[in-house]
DOSE-698912 format. One record per residue (C-alpha): residue in three letters; x, y, z; residue number from 1. Coordinates in steps of 0.05 Angstrom, whole numbers. Layout:
BEGIN
- Ala X Y Z NUM
...
***
This chain:
BEGIN
- Unk 431 -1243 -820 1
- Unk 377 -1236 -767 2
- Unk 428 -1207 -720 3
- Unk 448 -1154 -772 4
- Unk 375 -1135 -784 5
- Unk 364 -1126 -709 6
- Unk 426 -1083 -704 7
- Unk 402 -1041 -763 8
- Unk 335 -1031 -729 9
- Unk 369 -1009 -665 10
- Unk 412 -961 -704 11
- Unk 352 -931 -740 12
- Unk 316 -924 -673 13
- Unk 375 -888 -643 14
- Unk 380 -843 -703 15
- Unk 306 -826 -696 16
- Unk 314 -811 -622 17
- Unk 375 -768 -636 18
- Unk 338 -729 -690 19
- Unk 279 -717 -642 20
- Unk 328 -696 -588 21
- Unk 360 -646 -635 22
- Unk 292 -618 -654 23
- Unk 274 -609 -581 24
- Unk 342 -578 -567 25
- Unk 333 -528 -625 26
- Unk 263 -512 -601 27
- Unk 288 -500 -530 28
- Unk 343 -454 -557 29
- Unk 292 -415 -597 30
- Unk 246 -409 -536 31
- Unk 303 -384 -493 32
- Unk 324 -334 -546 33
- Unk 252 -309 -552 34
- Unk 230 -312 -479 35
- Unk 293 -284 -447 36
- Unk 291 -216 -481 37
- Unk 216 -211 -467 38
- Unk 229 -228 -394 39
- Unk 285 -178 -388 40
- Unk 245 -124 -424 41
- Unk 184 -134 -379 42
- Unk 228 -135 -316 43
- Unk 260 -70 -339 44
- Unk 191 -41 -353 45
- Unk 167 -60 -283 46
- Unk 230 -30 -251 47
- Unk 229 36 -287 48
- Unk 153 45 -285 49
- Unk 140 26 -214 50
- Unk 103 91 -199 51
- Unk 51 73 -252 52
- Unk 37 7 -217 53
- Unk 35 36 -146 54
- Unk 0 103 -154 55
- Unk -64 124 -191 56
- Unk -71 198 -174 57
- Unk -133 239 -187 58
- Unk -113 303 -224 59
- Unk -170 344 -194 60
- Unk -143 412 -171 61
- Unk -129 411 -96 62
- Unk -154 483 -89 63
- Unk -220 469 -124 64
- Unk -245 413 -80 65
- Unk -317 430 -63 66
- Unk -322 372 -14 67
- Unk -275 407 34 68
- Unk -301 479 30 69
- Unk -308 479 106 70
- Unk -234 460 115 71
- Unk -174 505 109 72
- Unk -131 489 48 73
- Unk -62 490 80 74
- Unk 8 484 52 75
- Unk 63 467 101 76
- Unk 133 467 71 77
- Unk 105 442 5 78
- Unk 57 390 33 79
- Unk -16 405 21 80
- Unk -71 386 69 81
- Unk -144 400 85 82
- Unk -145 423 157 83
- Unk -202 435 205 84
- Unk -186 460 274 85
- Unk -236 443 329 86
- Unk -189 425 386 87
- Unk -122 452 409 88
- Unk -106 386 443 89
- Unk -128 329 397 90
- Unk -120 316 323 91
- Unk -134 262 272 92
- Unk -86 255 213 93
- Unk -110 216 153 94
- Unk -68 186 96 95
- Unk -109 161 37 96
- Unk -97 102 -10 97
- Unk -63 100 -77 98
- Unk -124 115 -119 99
- Unk -158 184 -125 100
- Unk -141 240 -77 101
- Unk -156 267 -7 102
- Unk -214 306 -38 103
- Unk -256 244 -51 104
- Unk -250 215 20 105
- Unk -316 247 42 106
- Unk -338 182 76 107
- Unk -281 191 126 108
- Unk -297 264 133 109
- Unk -367 246 155 110
- Unk -341 197 207 111
- Unk -289 246 235 112
- Unk -343 299 240 113
- Unk -372 262 299 114
- Unk -312 279 343 115
- Unk -288 344 374 116
- Unk -218 332 348 117
- Unk -182 374 296 118
- Unk -173 337 230 119
- Unk -120 336 175 120
- Unk -130 302 108 121
- Unk -60 297 77 122
- Unk -50 303 2 123
- Unk 10 270 -29 124
- Unk 62 297 -76 125
- Unk 42 279 -147 126
- Unk -33 279 -131 127
- Unk -88 330 -140 128
- Unk -59 365 -200 129
- Unk 12 366 -173 130
- Unk 63 357 -230 131
- Unk 111 313 -190 132
- Unk 114 237 -199 133
- Unk 91 203 -135 134
- Unk 143 162 -97 135
- Unk 156 135 -28 136
- Unk 211 186 -19 137
- Unk 165 245 -34 138
- Unk 107 217 6 139
- Unk 152 206 67 140
- Unk 175 278 60 141
- Unk 101 296 64 142
- Unk 98 256 129 143
- Unk 157 295 157 144
- Unk 123 360 139 145
- Unk 57 339 170 146
- Unk 91 316 233 147
- Unk 126 384 238 148
- Unk 59 419 227 149
- Unk 26 378 283 150
- Unk 84 390 330 151
- Unk 83 465 318 152
- Unk 8 465 334 153
- Unk 26 432 401 154
- Unk -26 376 396 155
- Unk -21 330 456 156
- Unk -63 271 431 157
- Unk -51 248 360 158
- Unk -90 195 323 159
- Unk -63 173 255 160
- Unk -107 137 204 161
- Unk -83 104 140 162
- Unk -118 63 86 163
- Unk -88 14 37 164
- Unk -21 40 13 165
- Unk -33 100 59 166
- Unk -18 53 117 167
- Unk 55 61 95 168
- Unk 59 136 109 169
- Unk 13 126 170 170
- Unk 61 75 200 171
- Unk 120 119 184 172
- Unk 85 177 220 173
- Unk 77 132 281 174
- Unk 152 118 277 175
- Unk 175 191 276 176
- Unk 119 225 315 177
- Unk 86 222 383 178
- Unk 25 182 361 179
- Unk -24 158 413 180
- Unk -69 116 367 181
- Unk -57 84 299 182
- Unk -115 59 256 183
- Unk -96 18 194 184
- Unk -150 -1 144 185
- Unk -131 -57 94 186
- Unk -57 -54 111 187
- Unk 3 -97 94 188
- Unk 67 -116 129 189
- Unk 117 -108 73 190
- Unk 95 -84 4 191
- Unk 150 -128 -24 192
- Unk 111 -190 -2 193
- Unk 50 -165 -38 194
- Unk 90 -153 -101 195
- Unk 121 -222 -98 196
- Unk 52 -252 -98 197
- Unk 33 -214 -161 198
- Unk 98 -223 -199 199
- Unk 128 -288 -172 200
- Unk 175 -299 -231 201
- Unk 214 -234 -220 202
- Unk 268 -219 -168 203
- Unk 224 -169 -132 204
- Unk 272 -161 -73 205
- Unk 324 -128 -116 206
- Unk 275 -93 -163 207
- Unk 228 -57 -115 208
- Unk 240 17 -100 209
- Unk 173 33 -68 210
- Unk 191 -13 -11 211
- Unk 141 6 43 212
- Unk 155 -36 105 213
- Unk 103 -27 160 214
- Unk 132 -82 203 215
- Unk 199 -46 208 216
- Unk 166 23 216 217
- Unk 126 -2 276 218
- Unk 178 -46 310 219
- Unk 187 6 366 220
- Unk 117 34 366 221
- Unk 81 23 433 222
- Unk 15 60 423 223
- Unk -55 33 411 224
- Unk -69 -1 344 225
- Unk -133 -21 308 226
- Unk -129 -59 242 227
- Unk -191 -68 199 228
- Unk -189 -114 138 229
- Unk -238 -147 90 230
- Unk -243 -222 91 231
- Unk -251 -224 15 232
- Unk -200 -171 -3 233
- Unk -162 -193 -66 234
- Unk -119 -130 -72 235
- Unk -88 -135 -3 236
- Unk -112 -202 23 237
- Unk -129 -208 97 238
- Unk -69 -251 110 239
- Unk -24 -190 103 240
- Unk -64 -154 158 241
- Unk -60 -217 201 242
- Unk 15 -222 192 243
- Unk 25 -149 211 244
- Unk -21 -156 271 245
- Unk 19 -215 298 246
- Unk 84 -177 293 247
- Unk 61 -115 330 248
- Unk 89 -108 400 249
- Unk 44 -54 427 250
- Unk 7 -40 492 251
- Unk -61 -52 461 252
- Unk -82 -79 393 253
- Unk -144 -105 358 254
- Unk -158 -135 290 255
- Unk -228 -130 261 256
- Unk -239 -175 200 257
- Unk -302 -153 163 258
- Unk -336 -215 135 259
- Unk -352 -209 60 260
- Unk -316 -143 50 261
- Unk -269 -133 -9 262
- Unk -218 -78 -17 263
- Unk -263 -25 -48 264
- Unk -326 -34 -7 265
- Unk -297 -40 63 266
- Unk -325 28 84 267
- Unk -396 7 65 268
- Unk -399 -43 122 269
- Unk -426 -21 190 270
- Unk -371 -60 226 271
- Unk -319 -16 193 272
- Unk -355 49 210 273
- Unk -370 28 282 274
- Unk -298 4 292 275
- Unk -270 71 269 276
- Unk -320 112 309 277
- Unk -305 74 372 278
- Unk -230 79 362 279
- Unk -227 154 348 280
- Unk -280 176 397 281
- Unk -264 233 445 282
- Unk -229 215 509 283
- Unk -272 222 571 284
***
């Protein structure tokens, strides 16, 4: 009798465990049915709306930029630029970041004013009241057009400067053009690695279309490179600058890490300004 009671207890316990297991199983099925469509929908949203995550253009009219009244507003094969000619031999080409437009880079304009070089501030397709949607393809076409413009002007000494996502087109310019010096402010190696850090649960490698790769672009570059990064940058953490720096195989390179600087205040530190001024100064 006691044996039967013990057996009944064991049976009841097993039944209870089985019922709990079934509940958990049903809950897991429900979670999968709910989460999977959400995951797929968000992945699709990321894929088809990449431009909205990469680019934040200022719609201010390119032609109405008061900050560059003393520059020529030039259009070369569809690519707009602010151009100031001071030298027939030397030129600085600047590619801005993903927010705003070339018009609001007056802090760089003030720095470049201290040289006797000609200066180009490149504006991207899709920025400054341009109806196009920005993309890597269109921005690289801008780089081709700027490189052609520089070549037709017969400049002998070319310095290219890029900030943030603008280090992508700047590095590409160094790949296709005869660039003597390359200055990269808050750069990255591969934008894919940055995206993986932000969206680790998605297969970024097969999703990303705006796949800027500065490591690959600069694999054969042998000019002079200066990298400036902020030690507290959370947008493009300093480790990405360090990784790119280590992979560069150039004749001369330097990495300045500005202590305490974040992504958006890097140009407010004297180390940044002094580093740029020293790098771009006129050749003696």
